[in-house]
N, C-alpha and C positions, 0 to 999 in steps of 0.2 A: 291430792295429798302427796307431798314430796318425800317425807321421811317419818318413820316411827322408831326413833333411835332408842327408846327405852319404854318400859311399861308406864302408862300414865302421861306420855308426851307424844304429840304429833306435830309436824311442821307442814304448813300449807303455803303455797305460792300466792299469798295475798298480803300486801303490806301497805305502808303509808302512801306509796305511789299509786295504789289502786283504789283504796277506800279511806274515808275519813276516820280519824281516831281522836279528834279534838273534843267531841261531845259524847264519847263512849266508844269502846272497842267494838269491832264487828262481832256479830252474833252467829255462831254456826247453827244452821237450821236443819240441814238434810244432807245425807250422803248417798251418792249413786255409785254403786259398785261396778266393776268391770262387766259384770253379768247383766247390768241394766236395772237390777233391783234397787229400790230406794228405801231408806229408813230414816226416821227422825234422829237427830243427834241429841239425845237427852243427856243431861248432866255433863255436857261438853261446853267448855268456855274458853275464850281467847284470853290468855293472861298477859300477852305482850305482842307488839308488832314492831318491826323495824322497816327499813325501806321496802324490802321485797318479801318478807316472811311474816306469817302469823304463827304464834306458838299456842297450841291448844292443850289444855289439861283435859285428859280423857280417862274414863275408867279403863283399867287394863283389859277388861272383858269386852270393851266396845269393838265391834267388827269394823275396823277402819284400816285399810291397807294402802300401800304405796300405789298410786295410779287412780285411786278412787277420786271422784269429783265431789267436792264439798260446796254446798250452797250457803252463802252468808247473807245475813241481813245487815243493813248499815244503820248507824246510829243517827246520822244527820245527812239528809240527801244533798243539801246545797254544797257542802264542802266535799262531797264525792262527785257530784255532777261536773264541777269545774275541772276535774282530772280527766274527763272523757269527752271527746267531741261527738262520739256516737256510742249509744248504749243499747245492747241487745235486749229486746223484750221477749220474755219466754212464757210459754203456757205452763200449766201445772206439771206436765211431765218433763219439762226442761227443753222442749223444742223451741228454737228461735222462730218467732212468728213475725217480727218486724224489727226495725232498727230506728231508735229515736235519736234525733240530732239535738245536741244541747247548744245553748247560746250564752256562755258566761264570759 
């Protein structure tokens, strides 16, 4: 997470260059704090994306700080896979276990 400029708003480093937005915006799923602890991002939604940023509407009480890692789900895999030649595959705790090569 890059910025928490005001209560209710967070900005992440994920944009149209990274994930598709044509069939729906990315969905924030989980946050991993600098301590390594993870928590679901309930009631958090992406309201907009531009080339390099996602704008999240968050509850002011949501524990989300600059430097936290946010995991997103994608709305449509095909239009995301064509943006990446290699995609990391992670296990449930976020550890990269392999790299998948795409052919689009």
